[in-house]
N, C-alpha and C positions, 0 to 999 in steps of 0.2 A: 503494500499499500503506499502510495507516495501524496504528499501533502506539502502545502504551503504553510509554514508553522513559525509561529511566533516564539523564543526562545525566553517565555516566561517562567517564572520558577513556580512548581507546584506546591502548594501546601502541604507539607509531609506529617500524616497522619503519628501521632506520637505513641509510640509502640512501648511494648513494656516484656520484658523477659518471665516467663510463667512454667510453672509445671502443672501437672496433671489436677484434676478435681472430679471423683464421680458427678455422672450426669445423665439423665434419661434419653437417649439416642433418638435421633429424627430418621424417620425413615425416608429411604433417599429420595430425592425428587426426581421425578420421569422427565427426561429431555423435553423440551418446549419442541412443539410441532405444529405447524399450521392448523390454524383449526377448522374443523369440517361444520361448524356454525354459519349458517349463512344470514346474512343482514336482515333479511324477512323474518330469519328464528329469531334473531337477537332483538329486533323489534317488537314482536311478538311477546317476548320474555319481559320485555318493561310492561307492555302494555296489561299483562295479565298482573304483574308485581303492583302497579301502582294505578291509577285511575288517570286519564289522559285527557284534558279539553276536549268534546268534540271539534273544536275550530282550529284545534293544534296540531301541523302537519309534522313530519319527518324534512327538518331544513338540512342538517349535516350529519354527514355518517365517516367515521374512519376507523381502520382496524390496525390494531398494533400486534405485531407476533417480534416477541424478543425473544431468539431462541438461546441467547447465551448469557440473559439475566433475568433482572426484573423490569417490566413494562410499567403501563400506567396504574398506579393504586397496587402495585406490587403483582401483576399480574402478568405471567410470560405472556397471553395472547388476551386480548380485551377488543370489544366493539366498545366505540364512543359515540354514543346519537343524542342531538338536540331535536326538542319539539319545539315547535313556535306557531305563531301565527304568520301566513304567508301575505304580509301585506311589507311595506314599504319602511315604515316604523313601526318597530317591534317594540310592545310595550312588557315582553313577559317570555321567558322559556322556561324548558326542563332541560338538565344534562343528565343525561343517564351513562353509565359506565356497565358494560355484562361481563363476565367471565367468562371467555369464550369455550375453555376447556370444560367449566362445571355448568354453563348456562344458568348462571345466577346473576342478579344484580348485583353490584357492590360497593356503587355510589349514587348519590344522586341528587344534584341542586335545584332548587326552584328560586327564579327570580321574576318579579312582579314588580312593575314601577310604583304602582300605590300599592306596597304589599300590606299593611295593617297600621292602624291607628294607635297611636300613643297614649293619647286620654285614657282610653277605655279597655286598654290590653290587659290581658290578663295576668293573674300575678306569677310568680314562679311556682308555687305549690300548683297552682291550677294549669301550668304548662307539664309540671313534672307529671301529673294525670293525664293528659293528654299524651305525652313521651310514651308511658307505659302501654297505653293502648295502640299505639302505632308500633310500640315493639313487640307485642304478643302477636296483631295483625301480619307485620310484616317479615318476622322471624320468630316464627312459633314454636320451632325446634328448638330454639337456643336462647326462649325468654327464662326459662326455668334455670338455663348455666349462666346468668350474669348479674352482676349486682351495682347498682349505681357505685359510680366513683364517687367519694369525697375530696374533690379537687377544687383548686380556684379556677379552672378554668373556662366555668361559667362568667366568671366577672370577666376574662379576657375576652369571650364573646360578644359583650355589651359593644364593645369597641372604645375607643378612649373618653365619650362623652356623652351626648344624651339623644342620637338621634337612631339608633337600633333599638327596637322592640322583639329583637328575637332572644330566645333562651335557649341554652345549648344542654345536652346530658348525655354523660359519658356512660356507656355501662360496660363494666370489663368482664372477663371473662373469668369465673372461679372454680377450680378444679380440689375435690378432696378439701373442701373449704377453705382453701387459701387461694387468693388473687393473681390473675397471670394476665397484667395490665396490658401486654402484647397486643392479647386479641380481646376484641370486643365491638360495640356498636354504638355510634354515637349518632343522636338523634335531634334535631334541631325544630324548634316551633316559633310560629310568629306570634304576635300579641292577639289573633284570632284563634289560636289553637290552632293552626293549620300546619302540615308537615311544611317544612321548607329544606329540611338535609337531612340525608341519610348515609353511614360508611358504616362498611360490614370488612372486618378483620378477623379471621376465623384461619388458624393452622391446624387441618383436618390432619395430618399425618403427624403432628408431635405427640409423645408419648409421655405420660403422667405417671410413674410409679407414685406409690405413696410413700414419700421418702418422710421421714421424721428428724424434727429438730431436736440435736443434742446438746445444744447452745442458746441459753436462756437468753432475753431480750437486754438486761443489764451487760452481760459479758460483751455482746456484739456492742452495743453501745461504746463500750472500753475501747474495742479492737478498732471500730469507726474513726475514734476520737484518735486515737494514736495511728492512723492511718491516712489521716487530713492532709495532704500536700498544701496549707497555706503560706499564702507569701505577703508580706507587706508590699505593695505594689500602687502606683499611680494610676487612675482612671478617668479619661474625659469622661464628663457628665453632661448631659445634653438637657438643657433647662429651656422651657418656655420663655422665650422675648430677650434669652442669653446670647442675641445675635455678635454682639459686640463684643460681651467679656467671656472669655473660654476658660471655664474653669474645668479644675482636674483634682479630684478629691483623693484623698488617701487612704485604702481599703485592704481589707483582708480577703484575700479570694483565691481559689484554686489557680494554681498557675500553667500546670500540663494535665493531660487529661489520664484518663485509665482506660483507654479503648474505645471507639466509637462513638468519640466525644463527650463521655460520661466524664462529668467535673466531679466524681465522687467515688469511692471503692463499695464495693459489695460484700457482705460477712458471710462465706459460706454457715448456715445453719449446720451443719454436720460436724465442719472442723474449728471453726472458731477464726479461721484468717480470712484477710482481705483478699478479694481476687478480683480480677478483671472481666470486661465483657467475654475474652473468650473462657473463662472458667478457671483460668490458672492464676496461683497466688500471684500476688503482687511484690516484690522484692522490696524490703525497707530503703528507703531513701534519705540519705543526708541531706544535710540543710543545703541548700543551692548558695554558691556563693557566685555574686558577680563583680567581677572584678575587671577593673578598667583599663581599658589598653594602653593607657599612659599618665605618668604620675600627673603632669601638666598639660595645658593644651597649648598650641601652637599660635602661628601667629596669622590673621587673615591675611585672604588674598585679595581685598579690595579696604579700603577706608571709607569708601563712600558706597552712594547709590550708584550701580554702573548703569553707562549708557550702553545701546545696544554694541558698538565698537568696543568697547572695554569688554563686554561680556564674552563676545567673539574671542576674541585675543586670548581670555582665560581660558577656554574651552581648547582651544588650538595648544596651550602651555601643557594640559592633560595627557599629551600623547594618545591619544583615542581610537588612532589607527584608522583617521578618515582619508587617508591616501585614496585618491581615485573618485572620492564623494563627491556629489555637486550639493551646494546647500539649497535647498528649496522653498522651506519657510521658517518664518521668525516670529514668535508670538511673545508678547509681553503680558504676564499674568500678575492681577494684581487681586488677590481672593482675602476677604477678611480672617480664614480660617486657617491659614498659613502666610510665611512670609513672598515678599515679593519675588517673580522668577521670571527668567529669560528661558524659552524653549526653543532648540532648535532643531530644524529637521534634515536629515542629508539622505541622499538617494544615488544609487547606484544600479548602471544596467540597462538593458533595453526594455521598455514599457511593452513592446511586442512579446515579449517570450518571458514571462513570470519566472521561470527558471534562474533566470541572470539576474532577477531585481535582487538588492539588497537593499534595506533601510536603518538607519541609525538616529536615534532621539537622545537630544541631550538637553538635561534642564538645570540652570544655573542659579543661585541665591543671587538678586539683585543685590541685597545688602552687604555680604562676605564674601562674593565670589566663590563660593564652597558648590560642589558637585552635590546635584539631589538626586540625579535620575540618569540614567544611562541604560538603554536598551536597543537589542540588533534583532533586526527581523530580516529575516533571509528562507531560504528555499533549502530544505534540507529532506534527503532520503529517511524514509520511514518504514516500519516502525524503530525505534531508537530507545538504545539501552544503554547504560553504563557498561564502558568496557569489562571484561572481564581484567585484564593488567593494564590500568591505563597509565600512560606515561607520565602523568602527575598524580602524586599518591594525595590522598585527601590530607594529611598533615604539609604536603608540600602548598596543597591550594590553601590550607588555612592560612598560614604565614603569607601569601599571595594577597590571599583577603582583607587580612591585617594590615599589610603595606599600604595596599591601597588606598582603606580607609584614611588613614593617616594622609595619606595624600590629597584625597577628596575632602575631606573633615578636619582640618588641623584648628579647628576652635573647640571642636566637640569631642575631640577625640580622649580627653580625660574624662568624661561623661558616657561612654560607651564601652557595653560589656559582650563578651560573647552570650549567647541564652543557652544557659548551662541544661536545661530541659530537654533543650533541643538535640544538644551533643549528647545528652545521656541516653535517648532515646536512641540515637545512631548506634551508639557503644553495645547498649544492651540487644539491639536488634540489627546484626551487622547486613540482613537482606533488606533493610529497609532503603537503601538506595538505589537497588536494583528496579527496572522499570524506569527510570528518569536519569537521562543523557547526562546531565552536571553535577558535578560539586555544588552544593548550595548551604550556605552560611548565613545563621538570624543571628542577630545583634540587639540589643536592647538599649534605650538612651537610659541614664540613670540622671536622678532628681533628687537631692539631700541625699545621695547614696541608694536613693530607692529605684527600682527599674521601673521605667514608664510605659504602660501597655500602648500608649498611641506614637512611641517615638522610637520604632523599630528601625532597624537597617537589613538589607539583604544584600549578599553578594553572590555573586553565580558565575563559576570558572569552568571553561572548557576544560575536560581531563584529560584531552589529547595536545591542547597547543598551551596551557596556560591562561589561554586570553581570557577576559574579563565578558563574560555572554551579556551581564545584566547586573544593575545597580542600583537602588531604590532607598532612598532615605524617607522614613515614615511620613505622613502628614501631619502629622502632631508636633511636628518640629517648628512651634510658632512661638516668637519672642513674648507675645502676649498673653500667652497663658496664665492664668492664674493659679497658681499650683499652694494647696491646703498645707500651712507649716505642719513640720513636721515635731510637734510637740505634743507632750500630755499623752502620747501613743498605747493603747491598749497593749497590755503583753498578748504574747502568742497562746498562752493558757488559755486566758480568758477568751480569747478570739475561738478558739476550738469550743470551749465550753458551750457558748453561744450558738457555733454551728449546729452541734449535736442538737442544742435545744430546738434549733431551728427547724432543722431537718430530721424530721422524727422517721425514724426506722420502723418498717412495719415486715414481718413475715410473709413472703409473698415468691412465687415461680418467676424467674427472670429467663430471658432467651441467652443462649451460648451461642457464640459467633465464630466459626472457623477463620481463620486468617487469608484473604486473599493472596493470590500467586504474587502480586506488588501490593505496596503500601496504598496505591491507587483504586485498587481493586477491593469493593465493597465485599465482604465475607457474608457466607450464607449461614442462615440459623442449622445448629447443628444437635442442639437438644437444649434442654432446661436444667437450671441447677437450684435447690432451696436456698434463698438468700435472706438476709436481713438488708434493706435495702429503703431510702426515701420512698414516700409513695410517689412525689413528683416533684420536678424541679420548677415546674413552671415557667415562669419571666425570673429568669435567675437572678436572684439578689445577693448583693454583696453586704460586708458589714463595714462602716465607717470605723477605721481605726481610731478615731479621735471621740467620736460622739458614742459610738456603741451603737447608731442605728443602723438598721436596713436601709440599703440605695438600691434604685435600678438604674439602668444604664442612661435612661432619661430623668432620672433627677425627681422623679414622683415618688410621692410615698407607695409602697406596695400596694397591689392591690390587695385587699381582705375582706372578709365578710363582716358586712355593717350589721352591728346590733344595736336597733333604735327602741330605747325605751317609753318614750313619752309620745308616740301617733298611734299607737293601738287604738282602734275603735274612731280615730279623728276621721272627721268628714271629706280631707284629701289625702288619708293615709296612702291610697297607690300611688298618687302622684309624688308625693314625699318622698316614698322610698323608691319608688324608680328614678329619681332625680339622685338621690344618695348613694343609691347603688353604683351608680354610674360618674359619681365623683364630682358631679355639679354640687351639691351640697354637702359638707363637712359634718362628720357627727364629732360632738365635743362630750366628751364621759357619758356617752351613749344618750346625748340628747340632740334634737333637730331645733327645740323651740319654735312650734310652727306658729304660735299665735305671736312671735316677736315680730319687729317692725323690722323691715328690710331699707337697708340705706340706698342712698342713689349709687353710691361707687358699688356696693355689694349687687345692685340690680346689673350693672354693666357687666360687671364677672361671669353672673349666672346666663346672662343671655350669650354670651362669646364660649363661654364653658357648652352648652348646652345644644350650641349648632354646630360649629365645628374646629372647635378649639382656637388657641393662639396661633397666629400665623405671622412668618416675618413681614415686618415692615421695617420702612426707613427710620430709623431714630434720629431724632431732632435734637441740638444741643441745647436748645431750650426749651422747658414743656410748655402746652397748650394753654393750662389754666395756671392762674395764679397762686389756687390754693391746692395746688395737686402736685407734690415736689415728688422727685425721683426717689424719695423714701417712703411714700405712701405704700400701701401695701397693694393697693390695686391702681399704681400709677401706671402700671404697664397694660393693663385691659382698658383703663380709660383712654388713654393714649391710642392705641389701636382700635376702639369705638370710632374715635373723634376721624382717625385716617380712613376708616370705612363710611362715614357718614353716618353714622348712626345718631351720633348726638352732635349737637352744636359748638362747633372749637371758634365760634368768631364773638363769645360769651368770655369777658374775665375770668369768671371763677366759675367751677363748677358744682359746690356744695355737694361732695362724696359725702360726707356725714349725714347731712339731712335725711330724714325719711322721704322715700319716694313717693308720689302720689299718685293715683288712679291716672289722671290726665297724661301726666308724666311719665308712666308706663305706658300708655295708648301711643304716644309720641315715639317712643322709642322701639315697640312693638312694630308699629307703622315702617320704621326708618328699615328694620332689620329685613321687614318682609319685600323692600323696594318700593312701598307705596307713598315715600314721603313727599314726591311733589304731586302726585292725586290728591292727599289731604289738604294740601294747601289751596286748591281749588274748591274752597268750600261751598260755592255756588250750586255743585254739582249735588249736594247732599241734604236731606233733611233731619232738622233735629228732633229729636224724640225726645230729649232730655230738658226739663224747664230749669234744671239748675246748672245748664251747660250752656254760655252766652252763644247767639249766633255768628257774632262777631269774633269771639274768642280765639286764641292762637290755636286751639285741641280740639276746635269742633270737628273739624274732617279726620281728624285721627280716631277720636269716639266713634262717629259714625262707619268709621272702617271696620273698627274691632269688633263693635257691635253687630254690623252686619254678617261678619265672617264669623260670630259666636265665640269669640276670643277671649272677649268683656262684655261684660252685660250688666246691667242696672237692675234695682230691686224696689216694688212698691215706686215705680216710674221716675225713679229719679238716678245718676248716674252716679252723685257723691265724687266730683273731681277731684276734690281739696284731701280726700282722705286715704289716710298712710296705708299702704300695702304689707300685709304682714306676708309672712315666708309660705305659709299654706295657701294664700292668694296667689302668689308668685307662683308657686308649682304649679297650678291649675293654669294659669295663663301659659306658662312655658310649655306644657304638655300640649294645651290647644295649639299654639302657635307651631310647634312642631309638626303636627297632622297638617297643617296648612301649607307648612314646608314641603313636604311630602306632594302637596297636591298642586303645586306649582309646577312639577317636573323639574326638580333640581338635577335628576340623575340624565345623562344621554340618551337619546335613542340610539337602537341597534339596527344599523342598517342590514337587511336580510337579502336584497336585489339590488 
């Protein structure tokens, strides 16, 4: 096989040196063959499985046959079928996947433009009842072999904020009273209780002997704790509105993995030892040492911001083997999340003969003149593998890589270290380099002596010539990063205790995977082991090493089940809980205070979070309002609302702490819906409320929200000056979201 291949480094899977562990054998999978199931048969399988609307036709069909691996949804052969209306503008469809070998539906996805109301959506308990009904109907032979998983995924299914009324349930397989989370059925239900998603995954050939756990949970926790490979590290946190301020927090978290991307070890329930995803014991790991490549930095290659000519001269000084290449393009890059950059693209060869074409891309830091990227792109015969007897050994290549780094990044060399986890994985698994034709080396940047996840570098070297094939210094190398000070750091023992408490172990079956012939080939399940392991990693959280708080990559409080003690039986309980579950309303000490007054500043925040959350917007040097400084907790929300023209930015003060009145809320809602200009045309509306002035500034807004059923009056009055409570705000927000759906916010789908 021949191909035009860019010589980018493939991220090597971290491997471990393991020995054996008893496990149940998986029956050998039959070789995949072309399916004998026809398209018509596959369509009929779907129609028998689930009701297809009469006006839906088959729109698209494709067949996938993966003879040497897994195809769509883990199936060797599968039919993928889309049903919908034969109209130019498609408002809904059903996408189905049929296992062509077994003749069963393994996945269903339903899309409806106006799927379900939010205000009157069913509760999660009601949705659970519907999901169980669908489970018994769609998989009757499996319904008594599964149990609802008590996981946090249901909260992630909502999306980040308030525009989804879906509820998701995962039913995991249970064997001998023990869960096997790799198998199961997932069902999604909309706010009307209608089926909107179905996924079926079941290992029919897996054998589950009645294994016995000879290790108790307490012992398993001890082994889990001692096997945890936590590393103090810096990790960039992406926070809403922090477009100009890049923050990196000091965290405790896993640095390498235990195979198959798992951040944690499993504990063999029979032997009480830590094992990896291949079922073999994980060897004890020494503490990782990140040793800088030099004791002190070198001199920068530039003392001021470089011009194009100066940057090109520095490129020439690096001796990057550009002889015979023609400079094709030059780009200057000024991005907020990294330093200024000059990028040069060179080309060689006959464009009519792609085998002769060669490309080189070089990027130079415009402030320091240091090399940040170097890529070679050329035709190479394939498939390619590491030579059995390379002319350049790995040790020789390592020395070459380090010397190159010293030349490329002189001002950073005292803050760069070889990644010990990467090297350890290669040393413990000599076959890891097979299947990749170059020597690859990973380096990390050190800040305050601590490795930075965002500041890595990679050097790739040709094993035959010793040439640099690829070099990149991570995007996180930015002078504007704000690093959390390394002060009052929790000790490692405390961090491990918190991880053990956070990621609670349970007894479960886990799939054991064979290693692929190369590190890049996914292994196949070969059986199961009885282990103690966390129930779910969910959205991976790490521990702030200073505050002891759990954080996610996006800087938000981790999603947790919300316990609310003061809304039971409240007339707006459903709406309040809906918004609290999605993070729009924050619960404090178990309370929402539904009758509490909402301020103007908080109302703006609720509107933004209910819609689509914070978006990037151009930060101004000065605040829009004299009474909303940058230190105000709702400053960014108010500034974004002003940028979106949801609020009037032509007034001197916003009054963020004043209670929001009903007339002010009507004005905000019409602006969010895009009716602000229409509301100004007061002559177009009939005023139904005697307490609303015909020539008042909010008459049009009140008429619109009343006509749409979003806000109404009582006893013939609107009470425009009355303050809005949180319960009232919740009802208005959910009604507004329903109207947003009716406005066709989502794009049409072209089917012809």
